C-alpha positions as CSV (number, residue, x, y, z in Angstrom):
1,R,-12.2,35.3,-21.3
2,I,-11.4,35.2,-17.6
3,L,-10.6,31.5,-17.7
4,F,-8.4,32.0,-20.8
5,K,-6.5,34.8,-19.1
6,I,-6.0,32.7,-16.0
7,A,-4.8,29.7,-18.0
8,F,-2.6,31.5,-20.4
9,G,-2.0,34.9,-18.8
10,N,1.3,34.1,-17.0
11,K,2.9,31.3,-19.1
12,S,6.1,31.0,-17.2
13,K,4.3,30.7,-13.8
14,N,1.8,28.2,-15.2
15,L,4.7,26.2,-16.8
16,K,6.5,25.9,-13.5
17,R,3.3,25.0,-11.7
18,Y,2.1,22.3,-14.1
19,L,5.4,20.9,-15.5
20,S,5.6,18.1,-13.0
21,F,2.1,17.0,-13.8
22,F,2.8,17.0,-17.5
23,L,6.0,15.0,-17.0
24,I,4.2,12.4,-14.9
25,F,1.5,12.1,-17.6
26,V,4.0,11.7,-20.3
27,S,5.9,9.1,-18.2
28,F,2.6,7.2,-17.7
29,L,1.9,7.2,-21.5
30,M,5.5,5.9,-22.1
31,F,4.9,3.1,-19.5
32,L,1.6,2.1,-21.3
33,K,3.3,2.1,-24.7
34,T,6.3,0.0,-23.4
35,N,4.3,-2.4,-21.2
36,K,1.1,-2.6,-23.4
37,S,-0.9,-2.8,-20.2
38,L,-1.5,-1.1,-16.9
39,V,-0.4,-4.2,-15.0
40,L,3.1,-5.2,-13.9
41,G,3.7,-8.9,-13.7
42,D,1.1,-11.6,-14.4
43,K,-1.5,-9.9,-16.6
44,T,-3.9,-12.8,-16.4
45,A,-4.3,-12.5,-12.7
46,H,-4.8,-8.7,-12.8
47,E,-7.3,-8.0,-15.6
48,V,-8.9,-4.6,-15.7
49,V,-12.6,-4.9,-14.9
50,L,-15.3,-2.5,-13.7
51,H,-15.7,-3.1,-10.0
52,F,-18.8,-1.3,-8.7
53,P,-18.1,-1.7,-4.9
54,Q,-14.7,-0.1,-5.4
55,L,-16.5,2.9,-7.1
56,C,-18.7,3.2,-4.0
57,Y,-15.6,3.1,-1.7
58,F,-14.0,5.8,-3.7
59,A,-17.1,8.0,-3.7
60,A,-17.5,7.7,0.1
61,F,-13.8,8.5,0.6
62,A,-13.9,11.4,-1.8
63,L,-17.0,12.8,0.0
64,I,-15.4,12.5,3.4
65,Q,-12.2,14.2,2.2
66,T,-14.2,17.1,0.9
67,G,-16.1,17.5,4.1
68,F,-19.4,16.7,2.4
69,T,-21.8,15.3,5.0
70,P,-25.2,13.6,4.7
71,N,-26.8,16.7,6.2
72,D,-25.3,18.7,3.3
73,F,-26.8,16.3,0.8
74,I,-30.3,16.6,2.4
75,A,-30.0,20.4,2.6
76,N,-29.1,20.5,-1.1
77,L,-32.0,18.2,-2.0
78,K,-34.4,20.4,-0.1
79,K,-33.0,23.6,-1.7
80,T,-33.3,22.0,-5.2
81,A,-36.9,20.9,-4.5
82,T,-37.8,24.4,-3.3
83,D,-36.1,26.0,-6.4
84,I,-38.0,23.6,-8.7
85,T,-41.4,24.3,-7.1
86,K,-40.8,28.1,-7.2
87,S,-39.9,28.0,-10.9
88,H,-43.0,26.2,-11.9
């Protein structure tokens, strides 16, 4: 109920807040429909493929931007292990 109230409680405020995102999304869909691809230009030279190293770069960048450090990861692992052992 709380999430529903936050999402739909103040419609005019939310509309103003998210209208730009919606317009960008609709523009992107229109681009996809018109272009029939994500690529501009030579489609054979820019095929969409899954690139695992790029996913690792993104993950590292996202973790750095959020302030998540390796020490946080180790602390979370230790806490999870402790919680699991206490529950069993």
